[in-house]
C-alpha positions as CSV (number, residue, x, y, z in Angstrom):
1,M,17.9,-4.7,-9.2
2,M,15.0,-3.5,-7.1
3,Q,13.7,-5.3,-4.0
4,L,9.9,-5.2,-3.7
5,I,7.3,-6.2,-1.1
6,V,4.3,-7.8,-2.9
7,F,0.9,-7.7,-1.3
8,S,-2.7,-8.3,-2.3
9,L,-5.8,-6.1,-2.3
10,N,-9.1,-7.8,-3.4
11,N,-7.2,-10.5,-5.3
12,T,-5.0,-8.0,-7.2
13,Y,-1.2,-7.8,-6.6
14,Y,0.6,-4.6,-5.7
15,S,4.1,-3.9,-4.6
16,L,6.2,-1.2,-2.9
17,P,10.0,-0.8,-3.1
18,T,11.5,-1.9,0.2
19,T,13.3,1.5,0.4
20,H,10.0,2.9,1.7
21,V,9.2,0.0,4.1
22,E,10.2,-0.1,7.7
23,E,8.4,-3.3,8.8
24,I,5.5,-5.6,8.2
25,T,3.2,-6.5,11.1
26,N,-0.1,-8.1,11.8
27,R,-3.4,-6.3,11.9
28,L,-3.4,-3.3,14.3
29,S,-6.3,-1.9,16.3
30,S,-7.0,1.7,15.5
31,T,-8.9,4.7,16.9
32,K,-11.3,6.5,14.5
33,V,-10.6,10.1,13.6
34,P,-13.7,12.2,13.2
35,K,-14.2,14.0,9.9
36,S,-11.1,12.4,8.3
37,T,-10.9,11.5,4.6
38,E,-12.5,8.1,3.6
39,W,-9.0,6.5,3.2
40,V,-8.0,7.2,6.7
41,E,-9.1,4.3,8.8
42,G,-7.8,5.8,12.1
43,L,-4.7,6.2,14.2
44,V,-2.6,3.4,15.5
45,N,0.1,3.3,18.2
46,L,3.0,1.0,17.4
47,R,5.5,0.9,20.2
48,G,4.9,4.5,21.1
49,H,4.8,5.8,17.6
50,V,1.3,7.2,16.6
51,M,0.7,7.1,12.9
52,T,-2.2,7.2,10.4
53,L,-3.7,3.8,9.4
54,V,-4.5,4.0,5.7
55,N,-7.2,1.9,4.1
56,M,-5.4,1.0,0.8
57,H,-8.7,-0.2,-0.8
58,N,-10.2,3.3,-0.4
59,L,-6.9,5.1,-1.3
60,L,-6.5,3.2,-4.6
61,N,-10.3,3.2,-5.3
62,I,-10.5,-0.6,-5.2
63,D,-13.8,-2.3,-4.4
64,E,-13.6,-4.1,-1.0
65,P,-14.4,-7.8,-1.2
66,E,-17.9,-8.9,-0.2
67,G,-18.2,-9.1,3.5
68,G,-15.8,-6.1,4.0
69,T,-12.1,-5.6,4.1
70,C,-9.9,-8.7,4.5
71,Y,-7.2,-6.8,6.4
72,N,-4.6,-9.2,7.7
73,N,-1.2,-7.3,7.5
74,T,0.0,-3.8,8.0
75,I,3.0,-2.4,6.2
76,I,4.7,0.4,8.0
77,A,6.1,2.8,5.4
78,Q,8.2,5.9,5.6
79,L,6.6,8.8,3.6
80,D,8.8,11.9,3.5
81,K,9.4,12.5,7.2
82,K,6.5,10.6,8.6
83,K,5.5,7.0,9.0
84,V,2.2,5.6,7.8
85,A,0.5,2.2,8.4
86,L,-0.9,0.7,5.3
87,M,-3.8,-1.9,5.6
88,V,-3.3,-4.7,3.1
89,D,-5.2,-8.0,2.7
90,E,-2.1,-10.2,2.7
91,V,1.7,-9.8,2.2
92,I,2.7,-12.3,-0.4
93,G,6.4,-11.9,-0.1
94,V,9.6,-9.9,-0.6
95,T,11.4,-10.4,-3.9
96,E,13.7,-8.8,-6.4
97,A,13.2,-7.7,-10.0
98,E,15.6,-6.6,-12.7
99,E,15.3,-3.2,-14.3
100,H,14.4,-4.8,-17.7
101,D,11.4,-6.8,-16.1
102,F,9.4,-3.6,-15.5
103,Q,6.8,-2.4,-18.0
104,P,5.3,1.1,-18.2
105,A,1.9,1.4,-16.4
106,P,-1.2,2.3,-18.4
107,S,-1.7,6.1,-18.4
108,D,-5.3,5.8,-17.3
109,G,-4.2,4.6,-13.8
110,G,-3.0,8.0,-12.6
111,Q,0.4,8.5,-11.2
112,A,0.1,6.1,-8.3
113,V,1.1,3.0,-10.3
114,S,4.5,3.7,-11.7
115,S,5.0,0.4,-13.6
116,L,4.0,-3.3,-13.9
117,V,6.1,-6.4,-13.3
118,T,5.3,-10.1,-13.4
119,L,6.1,-11.8,-10.0
120,Y,4.7,-14.9,-8.3
121,E,2.9,-15.7,-11.7
122,H,0.8,-12.5,-11.4
123,V,1.0,-9.0,-13.0
124,V,2.0,-6.8,-10.1
125,N,1.2,-3.0,-9.9
126,V,4.3,-1.1,-8.6
127,I,3.1,1.8,-6.4
128,D,4.8,5.1,-6.1
129,L,3.8,6.1,-2.6
130,T,4.7,9.7,-2.9
131,N,2.6,10.2,-6.1
132,L,-0.2,8.2,-4.5
133,F,-0.5,10.4,-1.5
134,N,0.1,13.6,-3.5
135,E,-2.9,12.6,-5.8
136,N,-5.1,12.0,-2.8
137,E,-4.2,14.9,-0.5
138,G,-7.1,17.0,-1.6
139,S,-9.6,14.3,-1.3
């Protein structure tokens, strides 16, 4: 059994295992970082902890909706020894899935999407945060 946080980006559903997630909060204001990569939106300060605010649309190469990003929620995730703030359109919910519910992800999607699972009547891309950031470190 795996517990997942399901969220949307431009009408597509994604999820993260809750083992990586510390909290979910509303939109956070950020400070731009000059010369940062395109997926770094800026820095945020959450109760004295400064962390990178990651634009998940840019990190996953997803087109932003017309009119710009519809950023409503922030997922605070633990990545190795540091925290990152992930911009998502909307958190759909927290749910559990059985091991046999997961399907292998298509190989053309890179290493970021580890598997697929059907939740909330949608196919949900399960993200491997470590692989996602390792893939994009050089960008």
